[in-house]
C-alpha positions as CSV (number, residue, x, y, z in Angstrom):
1,M,-18.3,-18.8,7.4
2,Y,-17.3,-15.3,8.4
3,P,-13.5,-14.4,8.1
4,A,-12.0,-13.9,11.5
5,N,-9.7,-11.1,10.4
6,F,-12.8,-8.9,9.3
7,F,-14.9,-6.6,11.5
8,Y,-18.7,-6.4,11.1
9,T,-21.5,-3.9,11.6
10,K,-25.0,-4.5,12.7
11,E,-26.1,-3.3,9.3
12,H,-24.2,-6.3,7.7
13,E,-21.2,-4.6,6.3
14,W,-17.6,-6.0,6.9
15,V,-14.3,-4.3,6.8
16,R,-10.9,-5.7,6.5
17,V,-8.0,-3.5,7.6
18,E,-5.0,-3.2,5.4
19,G,-2.6,-0.7,6.9
20,D,-4.5,2.6,7.1
21,T,-7.2,1.4,4.6
22,G,-10.4,-0.4,5.4
23,V,-11.7,-2.6,2.6
24,V,-15.5,-2.7,2.8
25,G,-18.1,-5.2,1.6
26,I,-21.4,-6.7,2.6
27,T,-21.7,-9.8,4.5
28,N,-22.8,-13.3,3.2
29,H,-25.8,-13.0,5.5
30,A,-26.8,-9.7,3.7
31,Q,-26.5,-11.1,0.2
32,K,-28.6,-14.2,1.3
33,E,-31.3,-11.8,2.6
34,L,-31.3,-9.7,-0.5
35,G,-31.5,-12.5,-3.0
36,D,-30.2,-12.0,-6.6
37,I,-28.2,-8.7,-6.6
38,V,-28.8,-6.7,-10.0
39,Y,-27.3,-3.4,-9.3
40,V,-24.7,-1.7,-7.1
41,D,-24.5,2.1,-6.6
42,L,-21.1,3.2,-5.3
43,P,-19.7,6.5,-4.7
44,K,-16.8,8.1,-6.6
45,A,-13.3,8.0,-5.2
46,G,-12.6,11.1,-3.1
47,L,-16.0,11.1,-1.3
48,A,-15.6,11.6,2.4
49,V,-17.7,9.2,4.4
50,V,-18.6,9.1,8.1
51,R,-19.1,5.9,10.2
52,G,-22.8,4.9,10.1
53,A,-23.7,7.1,7.2
54,T,-24.9,5.8,3.9
55,F,-22.5,5.9,0.9
56,G,-24.4,3.7,-1.6
57,S,-26.8,1.1,-2.2
58,V,-27.4,-2.6,-3.4
59,E,-30.5,-3.4,-5.5
60,S,-31.8,-7.0,-5.7
61,V,-34.8,-8.5,-7.2
62,K,-36.4,-8.2,-3.8
63,A,-35.3,-4.8,-2.5
64,V,-33.0,-1.8,-2.4
65,S,-30.7,-1.8,0.6
66,E,-28.5,1.2,1.8
67,I,-24.8,0.6,2.4
68,Y,-23.4,2.1,5.5
69,A,-19.8,3.2,6.1
70,P,-18.3,1.1,9.0
71,V,-15.5,3.6,9.3
72,T,-14.8,7.3,8.8
73,G,-12.4,8.4,6.0
74,E,-12.1,9.0,2.3
75,V,-13.0,6.6,-0.5
76,V,-9.9,5.9,-2.3
77,E,-11.0,3.1,-4.6
78,I,-14.2,1.3,-5.8
79,N,-14.6,-2.0,-7.1
80,E,-15.3,-1.4,-10.8
81,V,-16.0,-5.1,-11.5
82,L,-19.4,-4.6,-9.7
83,A,-20.6,-2.0,-12.3
84,T,-20.9,-4.7,-14.9
85,T,-21.2,-7.9,-12.8
86,P,-23.2,-6.9,-9.5
87,E,-24.0,-10.6,-9.3
88,K,-20.4,-11.2,-7.8
89,L,-21.9,-9.9,-4.6
90,N,-23.8,-13.2,-4.4
91,E,-21.1,-15.4,-5.6
92,D,-18.1,-14.1,-3.4
93,P,-19.2,-11.5,-0.8
94,H,-16.2,-11.8,1.5
95,D,-13.4,-11.6,-1.1
96,G,-13.6,-10.6,-4.7
97,A,-16.8,-8.6,-4.4
98,W,-15.5,-5.9,-2.0
99,L,-17.4,-2.5,-2.5
100,V,-14.8,0.2,-1.7
101,K,-11.5,1.0,0.0
102,I,-11.6,3.8,2.6
103,K,-8.4,5.4,3.8
104,M,-9.4,5.6,7.6
105,S,-9.2,8.9,9.4
106,A,-10.2,7.3,12.8
107,P,-8.7,3.8,12.8
108,D,-9.7,3.3,16.5
109,E,-13.3,3.0,15.3
110,I,-12.6,-0.6,14.4
111,K,-12.8,-1.4,18.1
112,Q,-16.5,-0.5,18.1
113,L,-17.3,-3.2,15.3
114,M,-18.1,-6.7,16.0
115,T,-15.7,-9.8,15.6
116,A,-16.6,-12.6,13.3
117,E,-17.6,-14.6,16.4
118,D,-19.8,-11.7,17.7
119,Y,-21.4,-11.2,14.2
120,Q,-22.3,-15.0,13.8
121,K,-24.1,-14.8,17.2
122,Y,-25.7,-11.6,16.1
123,V,-27.2,-13.0,12.9
124,G,-28.0,-16.1,14.6
125,A,-30.2,-14.3,17.0
126,E,-32.1,-12.4,14.1
């Protein structure tokens, strides 16, 4: 259910490493908990983000949930598709509905995140 080549946070974000860039999204567990997603607030490219700090939010019919940066760096791209079709996060949270791409300034931070197996245990314990 959770891609093995991704890394996960306790706040239910994922990051997939592509060279020095981290592609960031929310997990399937997060989208299920949120319910129908109606709006995504993402930062502009160029924003400096710090691991653990908020950089946007996801709004559903149930609640608004903050999005936390899983790595430190600079936002180099946002997924423009989500501006007009935020429901893609419900349909495809681990592939097409990524949120942002971050050029990582501290790639070793990845080692502090959970593996897919660890994350599945974590959400199973919730």
